C-alpha positions as a Markdown table, in Angstrom:
| # | Residue | x | y | z |
|---|---|---|---|---|
| 1 | Unk | 0.7 | -17.8 | -2.0 |
| 2 | Unk | -3.0 | -16.8 | -1.7 |
| 3 | Unk | -4.4 | -13.8 | -3.4 |
| 4 | Unk | -7.3 | -12.0 | -1.8 |
| 5 | Unk | -9.8 | -10.1 | -4.1 |
| 6 | Unk | -8.5 | -12.0 | -7.0 |
| 7 | Unk | -11.0 | -10.6 | -9.6 |
| 8 | Unk | -9.8 | -7.0 | -9.0 |
| 9 | Unk | -7.2 | -5.1 | -11.1 |
| 10 | Unk | -4.4 | -5.8 | -8.6 |
| 11 | Unk | -5.7 | -9.3 | -7.8 |
| 12 | Unk | -5.4 | -10.3 | -11.5 |
| 13 | Unk | -2.1 | -8.6 | -11.9 |
| 14 | Unk | -0.7 | -10.5 | -8.9 |
| 15 | Unk | -1.9 | -13.8 | -10.4 |
| 16 | Unk | 0.0 | -13.0 | -13.6 |
| 17 | Unk | 3.2 | -11.9 | -11.8 |
| 18 | Unk | 3.2 | -14.9 | -9.5 |
| 19 | Unk | 3.1 | -17.2 | -12.6 |
| 20 | Unk | 6.1 | -15.3 | -14.0 |
| 21 | Unk | 8.1 | -15.4 | -10.7 |
| 22 | Unk | 10.6 | -18.2 | -10.1 |
| 23 | Unk | 9.9 | -19.9 | -6.8 |
| 24 | Unk | 6.4 | -18.5 | -6.4 |
| 25 | Unk | 3.2 | -20.6 | -6.6 |
| 26 | Unk | -0.4 | -19.6 | -6.5 |
| 27 | Unk | -2.1 | -21.8 | -3.9 |
| 28 | Unk | -5.3 | -19.9 | -3.3 |
| 29 | Unk | -7.6 | -17.4 | -5.0 |
| 30 | Unk | -10.2 | -15.8 | -2.8 |
| 31 | Unk | -13.3 | -13.7 | -3.6 |
| 32 | Unk | -16.1 | -12.5 | -1.4 |
| 33 | Unk | -19.2 | -14.8 | -0.9 |
| 34 | Unk | -21.7 | -14.5 | -3.7 |
| 35 | Unk | -19.2 | -13.3 | -6.2 |
| 36 | Unk | -19.6 | -14.7 | -9.8 |
| 37 | Unk | -16.1 | -16.1 | -9.8 |
| 38 | Unk | -16.5 | -18.3 | -6.7 |
| 39 | Unk | -16.4 | -22.0 | -7.7 |
| 40 | Unk | -15.0 | -21.2 | -11.2 |
| 41 | Unk | -11.6 | -21.9 | -12.7 |
| 42 | Unk | -9.4 | -18.9 | -12.2 |
| 43 | Unk | -7.7 | -19.1 | -15.6 |
| 44 | Unk | -11.0 | -19.2 | -17.4 |
| 45 | Unk | -12.4 | -16.3 | -15.4 |
| 46 | Unk | -9.4 | -14.2 | -16.4 |
| 47 | Unk | -10.0 | -15.0 | -20.1 |
| 48 | Unk | -7.4 | -17.7 | -20.5 |
| 49 | Unk | -7.2 | -21.4 | -20.4 |
| 50 | Unk | -8.1 | -23.5 | -17.4 |
| 51 | Unk | -5.5 | -23.2 | -14.6 |
| 52 | Unk | -6.8 | -25.9 | -12.2 |
| 53 | Unk | -7.1 | -23.2 | -9.4 |
| 54 | Unk | -10.7 | -22.7 | -8.3 |
| 55 | Unk | -11.8 | -19.4 | -6.8 |
| 56 | Unk | -13.1 | -19.8 | -3.3 |
| 57 | Unk | -14.8 | -17.8 | -0.6 |
| 58 | Unk | -13.4 | -20.1 | 2.1 |
| 59 | Unk | -10.6 | -17.9 | 3.6 |
| 60 | Unk | -9.6 | -20.4 | 6.2 |
| 61 | Unk | -9.1 | -23.2 | 3.7 |
| 62 | Unk | -7.0 | -20.9 | 1.5 |
| 63 | Unk | -4.8 | -19.9 | 4.4 |
| 64 | Unk | -4.3 | -23.6 | 5.4 |
| 65 | Unk | -2.7 | -24.2 | 2.0 |
| 66 | Unk | -0.5 | -21.1 | 2.0 |
| 67 | Unk | 2.6 | -19.6 | 3.6 |
| 68 | Unk | 1.7 | -16.0 | 2.6 |
| 69 | Unk | -1.5 | -14.2 | 1.7 |
| 70 | Unk | -1.4 | -11.0 | -0.4 |
| 71 | Unk | -4.2 | -8.6 | 0.2 |
| 72 | Unk | -5.2 | -5.5 | -1.9 |
| 73 | Unk | -8.8 | -5.3 | -0.8 |
| 74 | Unk | -10.7 | -3.0 | 1.6 |
| 75 | Unk | -9.8 | -1.9 | 5.1 |
| 76 | Unk | -12.5 | -3.9 | 7.0 |
| 77 | Unk | -11.5 | -7.0 | 5.0 |
| 78 | Unk | -7.8 | -6.5 | 5.7 |
| 79 | Unk | -8.3 | -6.0 | 9.4 |
| 80 | Unk | -10.3 | -9.2 | 9.8 |
| 81 | Unk | -7.8 | -11.1 | 7.6 |
| 82 | Unk | -4.8 | -9.8 | 9.7 |
| 83 | Unk | -6.3 | -11.4 | 12.8 |
| 84 | Unk | -7.2 | -14.6 | 11.0 |
| 85 | Unk | -3.8 | -14.9 | 9.3 |
| 86 | Unk | -2.0 | -14.3 | 12.6 |
| 87 | Unk | -4.0 | -17.2 | 14.2 |
| 88 | Unk | -3.2 | -19.4 | 11.2 |
| 89 | Unk | 0.5 | -18.6 | 11.3 |
| 90 | Unk | 0.4 | -17.2 | 7.7 |
| 91 | Unk | 2.3 | -14.1 | 6.7 |
| 92 | Unk | 0.1 | -11.3 | 5.5 |
| 93 | Unk | 1.2 | -8.7 | 2.9 |
| 94 | Unk | -1.2 | -5.7 | 3.0 |
| 95 | Unk | -1.4 | -3.3 | 0.1 |
| 96 | Unk | -4.8 | -2.0 | 1.1 |
| 97 | Unk | -5.1 | 1.8 | 1.8 |
| 98 | Unk | -7.6 | 4.1 | 3.4 |
| 99 | Unk | -7.5 | 2.7 | 7.0 |
| 100 | Unk | -9.0 | 4.6 | 9.9 |
| 101 | Unk | -6.8 | 5.0 | 13.1 |
| 102 | Unk | -8.7 | 2.3 | 14.9 |
| 103 | Unk | -8.2 | -0.1 | 12.0 |
| 104 | Unk | -4.4 | 0.6 | 12.0 |
| 105 | Unk | -4.4 | -0.1 | 15.8 |
| 106 | Unk | -6.2 | -3.5 | 15.2 |
| 107 | Unk | -3.6 | -4.4 | 12.5 |
| 108 | Unk | -0.8 | -3.5 | 14.9 |
| 109 | Unk | -2.3 | -5.7 | 17.5 |
| 110 | Unk | -2.4 | -8.6 | 15.1 |
| 111 | Unk | 1.3 | -7.9 | 14.3 |
| 112 | Unk | 2.1 | -8.8 | 17.9 |
| 113 | Unk | 1.6 | -12.5 | 17.2 |
| 114 | Unk | 1.5 | -12.5 | 13.4 |
| 115 | Unk | 3.8 | -11.4 | 10.5 |
| 116 | Unk | 2.5 | -8.4 | 8.7 |
| 117 | Unk | 4.0 | -6.2 | 6.0 |
| 118 | Unk | 1.8 | -3.2 | 5.4 |
| 119 | Unk | 2.6 | -0.5 | 2.8 |
| 120 | Unk | 0.8 | 2.3 | 1.1 |
| 121 | Unk | 2.9 | 1.6 | -1.9 |
| 122 | Unk | 5.0 | -1.5 | -2.9 |
| 123 | Unk | 7.3 | 0.2 | -5.4 |
| 124 | Unk | 11.1 | 0.5 | -4.9 |
| 125 | Unk | 11.0 | 4.0 | -6.4 |
| 126 | Unk | 8.3 | 5.3 | -4.0 |
| 127 | Unk | 10.0 | 3.9 | -1.0 |
| 128 | Unk | 13.2 | 5.7 | -2.1 |
| 129 | Unk | 11.1 | 8.8 | -2.4 |
| 130 | Unk | 9.8 | 8.3 | 1.1 |
| 131 | Unk | 13.4 | 8.2 | 2.4 |
| 132 | Unk | 14.4 | 11.3 | 0.4 |
| 133 | Unk | 11.4 | 13.2 | 1.6 |
| 134 | Unk | 12.3 | 12.5 | 5.2 |
| 135 | Unk | 15.9 | 13.6 | 4.6 |
| 136 | Unk | 15.0 | 16.8 | 2.8 |
| 137 | Unk | 12.4 | 17.7 | 5.4 |
| 138 | Unk | 15.0 | 17.3 | 8.1 |
| 139 | Unk | 17.5 | 19.4 | 6.3 |
| 140 | Unk | 15.2 | 22.3 | 5.5 |
| 141 | Unk | 13.6 | 24.7 | 8.0 |
| 142 | Unk | 10.0 | 25.8 | 8.2 |
| 143 | Unk | 10.8 | 28.6 | 5.7 |
| 144 | Unk | 10.1 | 25.8 | 3.2 |
| 145 | Unk | 6.4 | 24.9 | 2.9 |
| 146 | Unk | 5.7 | 21.3 | 2.1 |
| 147 | Unk | 2.9 | 20.2 | -0.3 |
| 148 | Unk | 2.1 | 16.6 | -1.4 |
| 149 | Unk | 0.2 | 16.3 | -4.6 |
| 150 | Unk | -1.0 | 13.0 | -6.0 |
| 151 | Unk | -3.0 | 11.8 | -9.0 |
| 152 | Unk | -4.9 | 8.5 | -9.5 |
| 153 | Unk | -7.5 | 7.0 | -11.7 |
| 154 | Unk | -11.2 | 7.9 | -11.4 |
| 155 | Unk | -12.1 | 4.7 | -9.6 |
| 156 | Unk | -9.9 | 5.2 | -6.5 |
| 157 | Unk | -12.1 | 5.5 | -3.5 |
| 158 | Unk | -9.7 | 7.0 | -0.8 |
| 159 | Unk | -8.0 | 10.4 | -0.7 |
| 160 | Unk | -5.3 | 11.3 | 0.0 |
| 161 | Unk | -3.7 | 8.1 | -1.3 |
| 162 | Unk | -1.9 | 5.8 | 1.0 |
| 163 | Unk | 1.3 | 6.8 | -0.7 |
| 164 | Unk | 0.7 | 10.5 | -0.2 |
| 165 | Unk | 0.1 | 9.8 | 3.5 |
| 166 | Unk | 3.4 | 7.8 | 3.6 |
| 167 | Unk | 5.2 | 10.8 | 2.1 |
| 168 | Unk | 3.5 | 13.2 | 4.5 |
| 169 | Unk | 4.4 | 11.0 | 7.4 |
| 170 | Unk | 8.0 | 10.9 | 6.2 |
| 171 | Unk | 8.1 | 14.7 | 6.0 |
| 172 | Unk | 6.6 | 15.1 | 9.5 |
| 173 | Unk | 9.2 | 12.6 | 10.9 |
| 174 | Unk | 12.0 | 14.6 | 9.2 |
| 175 | Unk | 10.7 | 17.7 | 11.1 |
| 176 | Unk | 10.1 | 15.8 | 14.3 |
| 177 | Unk | 6.4 | 16.6 | 14.4 |
| 178 | Unk | 3.2 | 14.5 | 14.4 |
| 179 | Unk | 1.5 | 14.5 | 11.0 |
| 180 | Unk | -2.0 | 14.7 | 12.4 |
| 181 | Unk | -1.0 | 18.0 | 14.1 |
| 182 | Unk | 0.2 | 19.7 | 10.8 |
| 183 | Unk | -1.8 | 18.1 | 8.0 |
| 184 | Unk | -3.8 | 20.4 | 5.8 |
| 185 | Unk | -6.0 | 18.3 | 3.4 |
| 186 | Unk | -7.0 | 20.5 | 0.6 |
| 187 | Unk | -8.3 | 24.1 | 0.6 |
| 188 | Unk | -11.6 | 25.7 | -0.4 |
| 189 | Unk | -13.0 | 29.2 | 0.1 |
| 190 | Unk | -11.5 | 31.9 | 2.3 |
| 191 | Unk | -8.9 | 29.8 | 4.2 |
| 192 | Unk | -6.6 | 32.5 | 5.4 |
| 193 | Unk | -2.9 | 32.5 | 5.1 |
| 194 | Unk | -1.0 | 29.2 | 5.1 |
| 195 | Unk | -0.1 | 28.1 | 8.6 |
| 196 | Unk | 3.7 | 27.9 | 9.1 |
| 197 | Unk | 4.8 | 24.3 | 9.4 |
| 198 | Unk | 1.7 | 22.7 | 7.8 |
| 199 | Unk | 2.0 | 19.8 | 5.3 |
| 200 | Unk | -0.5 | 20.2 | 2.5 |
| 201 | Unk | -2.2 | 17.4 | 0.6 |
| 202 | Unk | -4.0 | 17.6 | -2.8 |
| 203 | Unk | -5.7 | 14.7 | -4.7 |
| 204 | Unk | -6.3 | 14.6 | -8.4 |
| 205 | Unk | -8.8 | 11.9 | -9.6 |
| 206 | Unk | -9.5 | 11.2 | -13.3 |
| 207 | Unk | -8.9 | 9.0 | -16.3 |
| 208 | Unk | -6.5 | 6.1 | -15.9 |
| 209 | Unk | -3.6 | 7.6 | -13.9 |
| 210 | Unk | -1.8 | 4.6 | -12.3 |
| 211 | Unk | -0.2 | 6.8 | -9.7 |
| 212 | Unk | 1.8 | 10.1 | -9.6 |
| 213 | Unk | 3.2 | 11.7 | -6.5 |
| 214 | Unk | 5.0 | 15.0 | -6.0 |
| 215 | Unk | 6.5 | 16.4 | -2.8 |
| 216 | Unk | 7.1 | 20.1 | -3.2 |
| 217 | Unk | 9.3 | 22.1 | -0.8 |
| 218 | Unk | 8.6 | 25.8 | -1.5 |
| 219 | Unk | 11.0 | 28.3 | 0.1 |
| 220 | Unk | 11.9 | 31.9 | -0.4 |
| 221 | Unk | 13.2 | 32.3 | -4.0 |
| 222 | Unk | 13.5 | 28.5 | -4.7 |
| 223 | Unk | 11.5 | 25.3 | -4.9 |
| 224 | Unk | 12.6 | 21.6 | -4.6 |
| 225 | Unk | 10.3 | 19.0 | -6.2 |
| 226 | Unk | 10.6 | 15.3 | -5.7 |
| 227 | Unk | 8.5 | 13.1 | -8.0 |
| 228 | Unk | 7.6 | 9.6 | -8.8 |
| 229 | Unk | 5.4 | 8.4 | -11.7 |
| 230 | Unk | 4.1 | 4.9 | -12.0 |
| 231 | Unk | 3.4 | 3.8 | -15.6 |
| 232 | Unk | 2.8 | 0.1 | -15.0 |
| 233 | Unk | 0.7 | -1.5 | -12.3 |
| 234 | Unk | 2.9 | -4.6 | -12.5 |
| 235 | Unk | 5.5 | -2.8 | -10.4 |
| 236 | Unk | 3.2 | -2.9 | -7.4 |
| 237 | Unk | 2.6 | -6.6 | -7.8 |
| 238 | Unk | 6.3 | -7.3 | -8.2 |
| 239 | Unk | 6.9 | -5.4 | -4.9 |
| 240 | Unk | 4.2 | -7.3 | -3.1 |
| 241 | Unk | 5.7 | -10.7 | -4.2 |
| 242 | Unk | 9.2 | -9.6 | -3.2 |
| 243 | Unk | 7.7 | -8.6 | 0.2 |
| 244 | Unk | 6.0 | -12.0 | 0.5 |
| 245 | Unk | 9.3 | -13.9 | 0.0 |
| 246 | Unk | 10.9 | -11.7 | 2.6 |
| 247 | Unk | 8.1 | -11.7 | 5.2 |
| 248 | Unk | 7.7 | -15.5 | 5.4 |
| 249 | Unk | 11.1 | -15.8 | 7.1 |
| 250 | Unk | 10.7 | -13.0 | 9.6 |
| 251 | Unk | 9.6 | -13.1 | 13.3 |
| 252 | Unk | 6.3 | -11.7 | 14.4 |
| 253 | Unk | 5.8 | -8.0 | 13.9 |
| 254 | Unk | 4.5 | -5.3 | 11.7 |
| 255 | Unk | 6.8 | -4.3 | 8.9 |
| 256 | Unk | 6.9 | -1.9 | 6.0 |
| 257 | Unk | 8.5 | -1.9 | 2.5 |
| 258 | Unk | 11.4 | 0.1 | 4.0 |
| 259 | Unk | 12.2 | -3.0 | 6.0 |
| 260 | Unk | 11.9 | -5.2 | 3.0 |
| 261 | Unk | 14.2 | -3.0 | 0.9 |
| 262 | Unk | 16.7 | -2.4 | 3.7 |
| 263 | Unk | 16.0 | 1.3 | 3.8 |
| 264 | Unk | 14.8 | 1.6 | 7.4 |
| 265 | Unk | 18.0 | 3.3 | 8.6 |
| 266 | Unk | 18.6 | 5.3 | 5.5 |
């Protein structure tokens, strides 16, 4: 396995979890050109003993030595890598969030010839929450307003989170509508009354929140709240590694964690 953006929080967590996972082997560690870690021993850069793995900025060479690349980087990097991995025949696990519509279209195009698993969240619990959100939204009428509230650490650069958008998409699917037609991303000032059928999004940024997500269904005289709280970033790394094992044996296509976990038809 190759890890992109290896110096980042998720990159280092992936390296540690790969070392602890039976059958997994780190074959490549990639950073951007000019980064201080390039050319250095990865273990020493992470504050430990020498590992024998050198950090590289040569993506092509890293892909040549790998079956799967795991990527929690930036949208532009992930889009370019999707195309490069597809050409190299390397499976691509994408945990990056914050894509624009045209970037998602480019990834989908790469998935026509490559193997891609893209998810806004790699956790089992969150993907169960996605399934439950779709089911509850389908069961309840528009008398129930839907609000998605998420909290992340102060360093997160995109909002709403990829997970919040997954949940909103699930709610929209449950209601048989397109999310971009009903999404209401935050409110400020004199907004007027809430539009019937809208799905609201609210983002909290601060401190060291790893990730908290609530889906609230607010109806006349009652509320239903579905919640997931992440307390350890390792759960995302474990999910990504599980996805990597699954993806390497699949045919070309773009998949999600629902496919990996067998929840697609739930």
